[in-house]
C-alpha positions as CSV (number, residue, x, y, z in Angstrom):
1,M,3.1,32.2,-1.5
2,D,5.6,33.7,-3.4
3,T,8.0,31.8,-5.8
4,L,10.9,32.3,-3.1
5,D,8.4,30.7,-0.3
6,L,8.0,27.9,-1.9
7,L,11.4,27.2,-3.4
8,R,12.9,27.7,0.3
9,Q,9.8,25.2,1.8
10,L,11.0,22.2,-1.3
11,A,14.3,22.6,-0.3
12,I,13.7,22.2,3.5
13,I,11.6,19.2,2.4
14,I,14.0,17.5,0.4
15,F,17.2,18.1,2.2
16,F,15.3,16.6,5.8
17,A,13.2,13.7,4.2
18,K,16.6,12.7,2.4
19,L,18.3,12.9,5.6
20,F,16.2,11.0,7.8
21,G,15.3,8.4,5.2
22,L,19.1,7.8,5.4
23,I,19.3,7.6,9.3
24,A,15.8,5.3,9.0
25,R,18.0,2.6,6.5
26,K,21.0,2.5,9.1
27,L,18.9,1.8,11.7
28,K,16.9,-1.2,10.0
29,A,13.9,0.9,9.3
30,P,11.8,2.0,6.2
31,E,13.3,4.9,4.6
32,V,9.4,6.3,4.2
33,A,9.4,6.0,8.2
34,G,12.2,8.5,8.5
35,E,10.6,10.5,5.7
36,I,7.6,11.0,7.6
37,V,9.3,11.8,11.2
38,A,11.1,14.7,9.0
39,G,7.1,16.2,7.8
40,L,6.7,15.9,11.5
41,L,9.9,17.4,12.8
42,I,9.7,20.5,10.2
43,G,6.3,20.7,10.2
44,P,3.3,22.3,12.9
45,S,4.2,19.6,15.5
46,L,8.0,20.9,16.2
47,L,9.9,23.8,14.1
48,N,6.9,24.6,12.3
49,W,9.1,25.9,9.1
50,V,7.0,24.2,6.3
51,A,2.9,24.9,5.7
52,D,0.7,21.9,4.3
53,T,-0.3,24.6,1.7
54,D,-2.1,23.6,-1.6
55,F,0.7,24.0,-3.5
56,I,2.4,21.2,-1.2
57,K,-0.6,19.1,-1.0
58,G,-1.1,19.3,-5.5
59,M,2.9,17.8,-5.1
60,A,1.9,15.0,-2.6
61,E,-1.0,14.2,-4.7
62,I,1.4,13.9,-8.1
63,G,3.6,11.9,-5.7
64,V,0.8,9.5,-4.7
65,I,-0.1,9.1,-8.1
66,M,3.2,8.3,-9.6
67,L,4.0,5.5,-6.4
68,M,0.7,3.7,-7.5
69,F,1.9,3.6,-11.1
70,D,4.9,2.2,-10.2
71,A,3.4,-0.4,-7.7
72,G,1.2,-1.7,-10.7
73,L,4.1,-1.3,-13.3
74,E,6.1,-3.8,-10.5
75,T,2.8,-6.1,-10.7
76,N,4.1,-9.6,-12.4
77,I,1.0,-10.9,-14.2
78,Q,2.6,-14.1,-14.7
79,Q,3.1,-14.7,-11.6
80,M,-0.2,-14.3,-10.3
81,K,-1.2,-16.3,-12.9
82,R,0.6,-19.6,-11.9
83,T,-0.2,-18.8,-7.9
84,G,-3.9,-19.1,-9.1
85,L,-6.2,-20.0,-6.3
86,K,-4.4,-20.9,-2.9
87,A,-2.7,-17.3,-3.4
88,T,-5.8,-15.9,-4.0
89,L,-7.4,-17.2,-1.2
90,I,-5.1,-16.2,1.1
91,A,-5.0,-12.4,0.3
92,A,-8.7,-12.6,0.0
93,T,-9.0,-13.8,3.7
94,G,-5.7,-11.3,4.2
95,V,-8.1,-8.6,3.4
96,L,-11.4,-9.6,4.8
97,V,-9.9,-10.2,8.1
98,P,-8.3,-6.9,8.7
99,L,-11.5,-4.9,7.1
100,V,-13.8,-6.6,9.6
101,L,-11.3,-6.4,12.8
102,G,-10.4,-2.4,12.1
103,T,-14.2,-1.4,11.4
104,F,-15.0,-2.8,15.1
105,L,-11.9,-1.6,16.6
106,Y,-13.0,2.0,15.3
107,M,-16.8,1.5,16.6
108,I,-15.6,0.1,19.8
109,F,-13.6,3.3,20.8
110,Y,-15.9,5.6,19.5
111,G,-19.1,4.0,19.3
112,F,-21.6,1.8,17.1
113,S,-23.5,3.1,14.3
114,A,-26.0,2.3,12.0
115,I,-24.6,1.3,8.5
116,G,-25.0,4.3,6.0
117,S,-24.0,6.3,8.8
118,E,-21.1,9.2,8.5
119,K,-19.3,7.3,11.7
120,F,-19.7,3.6,10.3
121,Y,-18.3,4.7,7.2
122,H,-14.9,6.2,8.7
123,A,-15.0,3.0,10.9
124,L,-15.1,1.1,7.6
125,F,-12.2,3.0,6.3
126,I,-9.8,2.1,9.3
127,G,-10.5,-1.3,8.3
128,T,-9.5,-0.7,4.4
129,I,-6.0,1.3,5.8
130,M,-5.7,-2.4,7.8
131,T,-5.7,-4.4,4.1
132,A,-3.3,-2.9,2.9
133,T,0.5,-5.2,2.5
134,S,4.1,-4.6,2.2
135,V,6.1,-7.0,2.0
136,S,9.6,-5.4,0.7
137,I,10.9,-6.0,4.2
138,T,9.8,-9.5,4.5
139,V,11.3,-10.2,0.9
140,Q,14.7,-8.9,2.2
141,A,14.3,-10.9,5.4
142,L,13.4,-14.3,3.0
143,K,16.5,-13.2,0.8
144,E,18.9,-13.2,3.9
145,L,17.6,-16.7,5.5
146,G,17.6,-18.1,2.1
147,K,14.2,-19.3,1.6
148,L,12.7,-16.5,-0.6
149,N,12.3,-19.3,-3.4
150,G,10.6,-21.7,-1.2
151,M,7.1,-22.4,-1.2
152,V,6.0,-20.2,2.0
153,G,7.7,-17.1,0.1
154,T,6.5,-18.1,-3.2
155,T,3.2,-17.7,-2.0
156,I,4.0,-14.9,0.7
157,V,5.3,-12.8,-2.5
158,S,2.4,-13.9,-4.8
159,A,-0.1,-13.3,-2.2
160,A,0.8,-9.9,-1.7
161,I,0.3,-9.4,-5.3
162,I,-3.2,-10.1,-5.2
163,D,-3.7,-8.6,-1.7
164,D,-2.7,-5.1,-3.1
165,V,-5.1,-5.3,-6.5
166,L,-7.8,-6.5,-3.8
167,G,-7.2,-4.1,-1.6
168,I,-7.2,-1.2,-4.3
169,I,-10.7,-2.6,-5.2
170,V,-11.9,-2.5,-1.9
171,L,-10.3,1.3,-1.5
172,T,-12.3,2.1,-4.7
173,F,-15.7,0.8,-3.3
174,V,-15.3,2.8,0.4
175,I,-14.7,5.7,-1.6
176,G,-17.6,5.4,-3.6
177,L,-19.6,5.6,-0.7
178,K,-18.7,9.0,0.4
179,D,-21.5,10.5,-1.5
180,P,-24.5,9.8,1.0
181,S,-26.9,10.2,-2.2
182,Q,-25.4,6.6,-3.8
183,N,-26.2,3.3,-3.1
184,I,-24.1,0.7,-2.7
185,L,-25.6,-1.2,-6.1
186,T,-24.5,2.1,-8.1
187,V,-21.0,2.1,-6.5
188,T,-20.7,-1.6,-7.3
189,L,-21.9,-0.7,-10.8
190,R,-19.6,2.3,-11.0
191,T,-16.8,0.8,-9.9
192,L,-17.5,-2.5,-12.3
193,L,-17.9,0.0,-15.0
194,F,-14.3,1.6,-14.6
195,F,-12.7,-1.9,-14.5
196,V,-14.7,-2.7,-17.4
197,F,-13.9,0.2,-19.4
198,A,-10.1,0.5,-18.6
199,A,-9.7,-3.2,-19.3
200,A,-10.7,-2.2,-22.9
201,V,-8.8,0.9,-23.2
202,G,-5.8,-0.7,-21.6
203,W,-5.8,-3.4,-24.3
204,V,-5.6,-1.0,-26.8
205,V,-3.1,1.0,-24.9
206,Y,-0.9,-1.8,-24.6
207,K,-1.3,-2.9,-28.0
208,V,-0.2,0.6,-29.1
209,M,2.6,1.0,-27.0
210,N,3.9,-2.7,-27.2
211,V,4.6,-1.4,-31.2
212,I,6.0,1.8,-30.3
213,D,8.4,-0.1,-27.6
214,E,9.3,-2.8,-30.8
215,K,10.4,0.3,-32.7
216,H,11.5,2.3,-30.5
217,P,13.1,0.8,-27.8
218,H,14.9,2.6,-24.7
219,T,13.4,5.6,-25.9
220,R,12.5,8.5,-23.7
221,R,9.0,8.7,-25.4
222,I,8.1,5.5,-23.9
223,P,7.9,6.5,-20.2
224,I,6.8,10.2,-21.5
225,L,3.5,8.2,-23.0
226,A,3.5,5.8,-20.3
227,L,3.2,9.0,-17.4
228,A,0.7,10.5,-19.7
229,F,-1.5,7.7,-19.9
230,C,-1.2,7.3,-16.0
231,F,-2.7,10.8,-15.5
232,I,-5.4,10.4,-18.2
233,L,-6.6,6.9,-16.9
234,S,-6.6,8.5,-13.3
235,Y,-8.1,11.8,-14.4
236,I,-11.1,9.3,-16.1
237,A,-11.6,7.0,-13.1
238,D,-11.9,10.3,-10.9
239,K,-13.8,12.4,-13.1
240,F,-16.5,10.4,-14.8
241,F,-16.7,7.1,-12.8
242,G,-16.3,8.7,-8.9
243,V,-13.5,6.0,-8.7
244,A,-10.4,7.3,-6.6
245,D,-7.4,8.5,-9.5
246,I,-4.8,6.3,-7.4
247,T,-7.2,3.4,-8.7
248,G,-6.5,4.5,-12.6
249,A,-3.1,4.9,-11.9
250,Y,-2.4,1.5,-10.5
251,V,-4.6,0.1,-13.3
252,A,-2.7,2.1,-15.8
253,G,0.7,0.4,-14.2
254,M,-0.6,-3.1,-14.5
255,V,-1.8,-2.1,-18.3
256,L,2.0,-1.5,-19.3
257,C,3.6,-4.1,-16.7
258,S,4.3,-6.7,-19.3
259,L,5.4,-4.4,-22.1
260,R,9.7,-5.4,-22.7
261,D,10.4,-1.8,-21.3
262,D,8.3,-2.0,-18.5
263,S,11.4,-1.7,-16.0
264,Y,12.7,1.2,-18.2
265,I,9.5,2.7,-17.5
266,A,9.7,2.2,-14.0
267,R,13.3,3.3,-13.5
268,K,12.4,6.8,-15.4
269,M,9.4,7.1,-12.7
270,D,11.8,6.7,-10.1
271,I,14.2,9.6,-10.9
272,G,10.9,12.4,-10.6
273,S,9.3,9.8,-7.6
274,Y,12.3,9.7,-6.0
275,M,14.2,13.0,-6.1
276,L,10.7,15.4,-5.5
277,F,7.1,13.9,-5.2
278,G,8.1,11.2,-3.2
279,P,9.7,13.1,-0.7
280,V,7.3,15.4,-0.9
281,F,4.6,13.5,-0.7
282,F,6.0,11.4,2.9
283,C,6.8,14.7,4.5
284,S,2.9,16.0,3.9
285,I,1.8,13.0,6.5
286,G,3.8,14.6,8.9
287,L,3.2,18.0,7.8
288,Q,-0.8,16.7,8.4
289,T,0.1,15.3,11.8
290,N,0.5,17.6,14.8
291,V,1.3,15.5,18.1
292,R,0.3,18.7,19.9
293,T,-3.3,18.2,19.7
294,L,-3.0,14.5,20.3
295,D,-5.0,13.2,23.5
296,T,-4.6,10.3,25.4
297,S,-7.6,8.5,23.5
298,I,-5.5,8.6,20.2
299,I,-3.0,7.4,21.6
300,W,-4.5,4.0,23.2
301,F,-6.4,3.8,19.7
302,S,-3.3,4.0,17.8
303,L,-1.7,1.1,20.1
304,A,-4.6,-1.0,19.7
305,F,-4.9,-0.1,15.8
306,V,-0.8,-1.6,15.5
307,A,-2.2,-4.7,17.4
308,I,-4.7,-5.7,15.4
309,A,-4.0,-5.0,12.2
310,M,-0.5,-7.4,12.6
311,I,-2.6,-9.9,14.4
312,G,-5.5,-9.6,11.5
313,K,-3.2,-10.9,8.7
314,V,-1.6,-13.3,10.9
315,I,-5.8,-14.7,11.7
316,G,-6.8,-14.6,8.0
317,C,-3.7,-15.0,5.8
318,G,-2.3,-18.0,8.4
319,G,-5.6,-19.2,9.1
320,M,-6.0,-19.9,5.1
321,A,-2.7,-21.2,4.5
322,K,-3.5,-23.7,7.3
323,I,-6.8,-24.7,5.5
324,L,-5.0,-25.0,2.0
325,G,-2.6,-27.9,3.2
326,F,0.6,-26.1,4.8
327,T,1.4,-27.0,8.4
328,K,0.7,-25.2,11.6
329,E,4.7,-24.0,11.6
330,D,4.8,-22.7,8.0
331,S,0.9,-21.2,8.2
332,L,2.3,-18.7,11.0
333,K,5.4,-18.0,8.7
334,V,3.0,-17.2,5.8
335,G,0.6,-14.7,8.3
336,V,3.7,-13.0,9.7
337,G,5.1,-12.5,6.5
338,M,2.2,-10.7,5.3
339,M,2.0,-8.2,8.5
340,T,4.4,-5.6,7.0
341,R,2.3,-2.3,5.8
342,G,4.3,0.7,4.0
343,E,3.6,3.4,1.1
344,V,0.3,1.6,0.0
345,A,-1.1,1.8,3.6
346,L,0.0,5.8,3.6
347,I,-1.4,6.2,0.5
348,V,-4.7,4.9,1.4
349,S,-4.6,6.9,4.2
350,Q,-4.1,10.2,2.1
351,T,-6.7,9.5,-0.3
352,G,-9.0,9.2,3.1
353,L,-8.4,12.5,4.4
354,R,-8.6,14.0,0.9
355,V,-12.5,12.9,0.5
356,G,-13.0,13.3,4.7
357,M,-13.4,9.5,5.5
358,L,-10.3,10.1,7.9
359,E,-8.8,12.7,10.4
360,S,-5.9,14.0,10.5
361,Q,-4.4,12.6,14.0
362,Y,-5.0,9.1,13.0
363,F,-2.0,9.5,10.4
364,T,0.0,8.7,13.9
365,S,-1.4,5.3,13.8
366,V,-0.6,4.0,10.4
367,I,3.1,5.6,11.4
368,L,3.4,3.2,14.2
369,L,1.9,0.3,12.5
370,I,4.8,0.5,9.4
371,I,7.4,1.1,12.0
372,F,6.2,-1.6,14.6
373,S,5.4,-4.1,12.1
374,S,8.7,-3.3,9.6
375,I,11.0,-4.3,12.9
376,L,9.2,-7.0,14.3
377,T,8.3,-9.2,10.9
378,P,11.7,-10.1,10.2
379,I,12.6,-10.7,13.9
380,F,9.6,-13.0,14.3
381,L,10.1,-14.9,10.8
382,K,14.2,-16.0,11.6
383,N,13.0,-16.8,14.8
384,L,10.5,-19.5,13.3
385,Y,13.0,-20.4,10.0
386,E,15.3,-21.5,13.1
387,K,13.1,-23.1,14.9
388,H,11.3,-24.9,12.9
389,G,13.0,-24.6,9.1
390,E,10.1,-25.4,6.5
391,A,8.2,-28.4,5.1
392,D,8.3,-30.5,1.9
393,Y,5.8,-29.5,-0.3
394,T,7.0,-31.4,-2.7
395,D,3.8,-33.3,-2.6
396,F,1.6,-30.8,-1.4
397,R,-1.4,-32.9,-0.2
398,H,1.0,-34.4,2.2
399,P,3.7,-32.3,3.1
400,V,6.7,-33.3,5.6
401,K,7.9,-31.2,8.2
402,P,11.8,-31.0,8.5
403,A,13.6,-33.4,11.0
404,R,14.0,-31.4,14.2
405,G,17.8,-31.4,15.4
């Protein structure tokens, strides 16, 4: 492919991604959904103006890494410490239940297989996609209701942060199983070694970056060095530990999230990600999906996938909230608030496609999940708060339900 053709394809991608992103926002849907639809329009499904070339795939991979780095930068370590065991348990069951249900769903449609077979690992990856939570839509809904800082709102946000960490660990572990020559013990050991290595190196890098940040605050060298650290840790994770490169990027962000200039770094990263690499990544999802090749079984599977993924979060997160002392109504709010999916689900799907653990037609299921969960979650939350309000958790051992009427 010559340079002129590359320029033409990039111009088409950026223009249509932003156009459909704005349309999606006007329709109260996530912008990423619009950008994916743009990829479907300009790709092989309809107009076939842009091909999913190696160049586009390379740029999309950089986009994924930058998105995960930004997600790590936005992690609130102090909030994770304050919420403690309660949010961790809610997040853990919110990961475990969808993981199990998603695995069984795939096997129900395509046959049960013994552990260790290729089909079983494909089923396990479908469950892994379901573990992701994206509460940006939920946060906006809670803000509009004036409930973001309540007990339920705080719990949802904190559990979502921990959910991301647990989801990345699950993804790292499952990806490690793609090599049939590796057993579970080896994969576990490599994963643990990576996190030990990242913690040690991260501590040194954080100290050095903190000194630079104090001497040269708000200077461009800080985000440049941060991005270099992100890329090198992504490379080391994949090259030497067999861990997904996006895990390295996420950990790099977490290492730097407590810097004084963490928001400054995030803003600088967002420029390249928002203008170029992000649109290319989300459009590439649409480019890799050809709706002309979809059959009836994929459509039925996609509908079941959406339903199970949403119900799984309600059962896992809401059920654990009830066990921990929330009222029945507030437990349901916690479960519903954790239903939304977004960028992380797409990133996990893209990674699965790249390593051969997911087929491209299943992107349809993920896209539908993002759209449905993003539309339904705010509606359900508003109805639940209007009907039941929120209990008083001043004495968490004996929550007081709000008076009716």
